[in-house]
C-alpha positions as CSV (number, residue, x, y, z in Angstrom):
1,X,3.2,-2.8,11.8
2,X,2.9,0.8,13.0
3,X,2.4,1.4,16.8
4,X,0.1,4.1,17.9
5,X,1.6,6.2,20.7
6,X,-0.7,8.3,22.8
7,X,0.4,12.0,23.1
8,X,0.7,13.4,26.6
9,X,1.0,17.0,27.8
10,X,4.5,17.8,29.1
11,X,4.6,19.8,32.3
12,X,7.5,21.3,34.3
13,X,8.3,20.9,38.0
14,X,6.6,24.2,38.8
15,X,3.3,22.9,37.4
16,X,3.7,19.6,39.3
17,X,4.4,21.7,42.5
18,X,1.2,23.7,41.8
19,X,-0.8,20.5,41.3
20,X,0.5,19.3,44.7
21,X,-0.3,22.7,46.4
22,X,-3.9,22.4,45.1
23,X,-4.1,18.9,46.6
24,X,-4.3,17.1,43.2
25,X,-4.0,13.3,44.0
26,X,-1.4,11.7,41.8
27,X,1.3,9.1,41.6
28,X,4.6,9.7,39.8
29,X,6.4,6.9,37.9
30,X,10.1,7.7,37.9
31,X,12.0,7.3,34.6
32,X,9.1,5.7,32.8
33,X,8.3,8.5,30.3
34,X,10.4,7.7,27.3
35,X,8.5,6.8,24.1
36,X,9.6,3.2,24.0
37,X,8.4,2.3,27.5
38,X,5.8,4.7,28.7
39,X,2.7,3.3,27.2
40,X,3.5,-0.1,28.6
41,X,4.1,1.3,32.1
42,X,0.9,3.4,32.0
43,X,-1.2,0.5,30.8
44,X,0.5,-1.9,33.2
45,X,0.0,0.4,36.3
46,X,-3.7,1.1,35.3
47,X,-4.4,-2.6,34.7
48,X,-2.8,-3.6,38.0
49,X,-4.8,-1.0,40.0
50,X,-8.1,-2.0,38.4
51,X,-7.4,-5.8,38.5
52,X,-6.4,-5.5,42.2
53,X,-9.7,-3.6,42.8
54,X,-7.8,-0.6,44.0
55,X,-9.5,1.5,41.3
56,X,-12.8,1.0,39.5
57,X,-11.5,2.5,36.3
58,X,-8.1,3.5,34.8
59,X,-6.5,6.9,35.2
60,X,-6.7,9.1,32.1
61,X,-5.1,12.4,33.2
62,X,-1.5,11.7,32.5
63,X,1.5,14.1,32.1
64,X,5.2,13.8,31.2
65,X,7.6,15.5,33.6
66,X,11.2,15.8,32.2
67,X,14.1,16.0,34.6
68,X,17.4,17.8,34.1
69,X,18.8,14.4,33.1
70,X,18.1,13.7,29.4
71,X,17.6,10.0,30.0
72,X,15.0,10.4,32.7
73,X,11.4,11.5,32.0
74,X,8.9,10.9,34.8
75,X,5.1,10.3,34.4
76,X,2.5,11.9,36.6
77,X,-0.8,10.0,36.8
78,X,-3.7,11.9,38.4
79,X,-6.5,10.0,40.0
80,X,-9.9,11.3,41.0
81,X,-13.1,10.2,42.7
82,X,-14.1,8.8,39.3
83,X,-11.6,5.9,39.9
84,X,-13.2,5.3,43.3
85,X,-9.8,4.7,44.9
86,X,-9.4,2.3,47.8
87,X,-6.7,4.3,49.6
88,X,-5.8,1.6,52.1
89,X,-5.1,-0.9,49.3
90,X,-3.4,1.7,47.2
91,X,-1.0,2.6,50.1
92,X,0.0,-1.1,50.4
93,X,0.3,-1.4,46.6
94,X,2.5,1.7,46.4
95,X,4.9,0.4,49.0
96,X,5.9,-2.5,46.8
97,X,7.0,0.1,44.1
98,X,8.9,2.2,46.6
99,X,11.8,3.2,44.3
100,X,9.8,3.5,41.1
101,X,6.5,5.1,42.1
102,X,5.9,7.9,44.5
103,X,3.0,9.9,45.7
104,X,3.1,13.4,44.1
105,X,3.5,15.1,47.5
106,X,6.5,12.9,48.3
107,X,8.0,13.4,44.9
108,X,7.9,17.2,45.2
109,X,10.0,17.0,48.3
110,X,12.3,14.0,47.4
111,X,12.9,14.6,43.7
112,X,13.3,18.4,43.5
113,X,17.0,18.1,43.0
114,X,16.5,16.3,39.6
115,X,14.8,19.3,38.2
116,X,16.3,22.6,37.0
117,X,16.2,25.3,39.6
118,X,14.6,27.9,37.2
119,X,11.4,25.8,36.9
């Protein structure tokens, strides 16, 4: 049985920082970007957000963000008004994933050291 893996655009930290500077709303899944686990994480997060009525539809704008550690690739998931986010519920949901999932704006501050300085 052949598994179909979705292809995602890879971005660098400078691009993630630019997205944050532009006010792009997104969450970052730390360490969930490797081929063997990322589709499960992306599908699981999307399903949980929709099933919990935090979003009306799943996020589709998704990027891979490698770190300077070969074993860690993070996933940036952008949400828009199309998802009709319930931000109060989302804030509570995100708290239970404190170590694994971050708001993009927090990630830029807290995870800068895991990226190469020349990005």
